[in-house]
C-alpha positions in Angstrom: -80.0 -64.7 -46.3 -78.5 -61.6 -44.5 -79.1 -58.5 -46.5 -76.5 -55.7 -45.5 -78.4 -52.7 -46.3 -79.7 -49.7 -44.3 -83.2 -50.5 -46.1 -85.6 -51.1 -43.1 -88.2 -52.2 -45.5 -85.9 -54.7 -47.5 -84.6 -56.0 -44.2 -88.1 -56.5 -43.1 -89.2 -58.1 -46.5 -86.4 -60.7 -46.2 -87.0 -61.4 -42.7 -90.5 -62.1 -42.9 -90.0 -64.1 -46.2 -87.5 -66.1 -44.6 -84.7 -65.4 -46.9 -81.5 -67.2 -45.4 -77.9 -68.1 -45.8 -79.4 -71.7 -46.8 -81.1 -70.3 -49.8 -77.9 -69.0 -51.1 -76.3 -72.2 -50.5 -78.8 -74.4 -52.0 -78.9 -72.1 -54.9 -75.1 -72.3 -55.5 -75.4 -76.1 -55.2 -78.6 -76.9 -57.7 -77.6 -73.9 -60.0 -75.3 -76.0 -62.3 -78.3 -78.4 -63.0 -80.5 -75.7 -63.8 -78.9 -73.3 -65.7 -78.5 -75.4 -68.9 -82.4 -75.5 -68.9 -82.8 -71.7 -68.9 -82.4 -70.6 -72.7 -85.5 -73.3 -73.4 -87.7 -71.9 -70.7 -86.9 -68.5 -72.1 -87.9 -69.6 -75.3 -90.9 -70.8 -74.1 -91.8 -67.4 -72.2 -91.0 -65.1 -75.2 -93.5 -67.5 -77.2 -96.1 -66.8 -74.7 -95.3 -62.9 -74.9 -95.2 -63.0 -78.6 -98.7 -64.8 -78.9 -100.4 -62.2 -76.5 -101.7 -59.1 -78.3 -100.8 -56.6 -75.5 -97.4 -57.8 -74.8 -96.1 -58.4 -78.3 -95.9 -54.8 -79.4 -93.1 -54.3 -76.3 -90.9 -57.1 -77.5 -91.3 -56.7 -81.3 -87.9 -56.5 -83.1 -86.2 -56.8 -79.9 -86.5 -60.5 -78.9 -83.0 -61.6 -79.2 -81.7 -58.9 -77.0 -84.4 -59.4 -74.4 -83.7 -63.1 -74.4 -79.9 -62.5 -73.7 -81.2 -60.5 -70.8 -83.7 -62.7 -69.5 -81.1 -65.7 -69.6 -78.4 -63.8 -67.7 -81.2 -62.6 -65.2 -82.4 -66.1 -64.5 -78.6 -67.5 -64.4 -78.0 -65.0 -61.8 -80.9 -66.2 -59.5 -79.1 -69.5 -59.4 -75.8 -68.0 -58.9 -76.1 -68.0 -54.7 -74.5 -64.4 -54.9 -77.4 -62.0 -53.3 -75.5 -59.2 -52.2 -75.9 -55.3 -52.6 -74.8 -55.7 -56.5 -77.7 -58.2 -56.8 -80.1 -55.8 -55.1 -79.0 -52.9 -57.4 -79.4 -54.9 -60.3 -83.0 -55.9 -59.6 -83.6 -52.2 -58.9 -82.3 -51.2 -62.3 -84.6 -53.8 -64.0 -87.4 -51.9 -62.3 -86.1 -48.6 -63.3 -85.6 -49.8 -67.2 -89.4 -51.2 -66.9 -90.5 -48.0 -65.8 -88.6 -45.9 -68.0 -89.8 -47.8 -71.2 -93.4 -48.0 -69.9 -93.7 -51.7 -69.3 -96.9 -52.1 -67.7 -96.9 -53.6 -64.1 -99.0 -56.2 -65.0 -96.5 -57.9 -67.3 -94.0 -57.8 -64.7 -96.3 -59.6 -62.3 -97.6 -62.0 -65.0 -94.1 -63.0 -65.9 -93.1 -63.7 -62.3 -96.5 -65.8 -62.2 -95.0 -67.7 -65.3 -91.6 -68.3 -63.7 -93.3 -69.3 -60.2 -95.1 -72.1 -62.4 -92.5 -73.0 -64.9 -89.3 -73.3 -62.8 -90.4 -75.8 -59.9 -90.9 -78.5 -62.5 -87.4 -77.9 -63.9 -85.9 -78.1 -60.4 -87.9 -81.0 -59.7 -86.6 -82.9 -63.2 -82.9 -82.0 -62.5 -82.4 -82.2 -58.7 -82.4 -85.9 -57.9 -82.2 -85.3 -54.1 -85.8 -84.9 -53.0 -84.9 -82.6 -49.8 -82.5 -80.4 -51.8 -85.3 -80.2 -54.6 -87.9 -78.9 -52.0 -85.3 -76.5 -50.6 -84.4 -75.2 -53.8 -88.1 -74.6 -55.0 -88.8 -72.8 -51.8 -85.6 -70.7 -52.1 -86.2 -69.7 -55.9 -90.1 -68.6 -55.0 -88.5 -66.4 -52.2 -86.0 -64.8 -54.6 -88.5 -64.4 -57.3 -90.7 -62.4 -54.6 -87.8 -60.5 -53.9 -87.2 -59.7 -57.3 -90.6 -58.8 -58.0 -90.8 -56.5 -54.9 -87.8 -54.6 -55.7 -89.1 -54.1 -59.3 -92.3 -53.1 -58.0 -90.9 -50.6 -55.9 -89.6 -48.6 -58.8 -93.1 -48.6 -60.3 -94.3 -47.2 -56.9 -91.6 -44.6 -56.7 -92.4 -43.4 -60.3 -96.1 -43.1 -59.1 -95.1 -41.0 -56.3 -92.9 -38.9 -58.0 -95.6 -38.2 -60.8 -98.1 -37.4 -58.0 -95.7 -35.1 -56.1 -95.7 -37.2 -52.9 -92.4 -37.5 -51.2 -91.5 -40.6 -49.2 -91.6 -38.9 -46.1 -95.1 -37.4 -46.8 -96.1 -40.9 -47.7 -95.2 -42.2 -44.3 -96.9 -39.5 -42.7 -100.1 -40.1 -44.5 -100.0 -43.8 -43.9 -99.7 -43.3 -40.2 -102.6 -40.8 -39.8 -105.2 -41.9 -37.3 -102.5 -44.4 -36.0 -101.2 -42.0 -33.0 
C-alpha cells in the first residue's frame, strides 16, 4: 500500500510493516464475505467489555451507539480504501479516545481481541486458502496500522501535558548519538 503522506514516521511504519497495494486488493476482494459477520463479532466484543469491571463504566448507556461506530469502523477495514481520509479517520478515533479518557490499555486489549477473533472469521468465509492467508496477513497489518495511529494520539497528548514539543522530543531522543 502506498501511503501518500509527508509523514516520514507513517511511511516508515507502512514500509517496515509490509503494507502494500496487494493488501488493498485482497481486502476489497474478501470484504463482501466478511462484512456480514461484523455485527455478530461486535456483539461478542461488547459482551466482553460489559463483563469487565474496568471497561463496563466506559460503555454504560452508550452501547448501541458504540456498536454502530464499531461496525462502521470494521467495515472500513474491509473496504480496501486506505487513503489519507482513512488515516485521518483513525487519528480522529485516537483523538476521541484521548478526549473521553479511554485508557490506552483498552485500545490495546481491543486490538488484541480483534487479532484473535477476526482470522477465524476470514478462514471460515474465504474458501481459497491462498486468499485466506493473504487476507489474514493484510488484516493484521491494518490493525497494527490503526493501533499505531491511535496510539500516536495518546503519545501526542502525553507530550502536550508534559510540555514537550515534537522537536524537543526528537532532540532528547538523539542525545548521545552524535
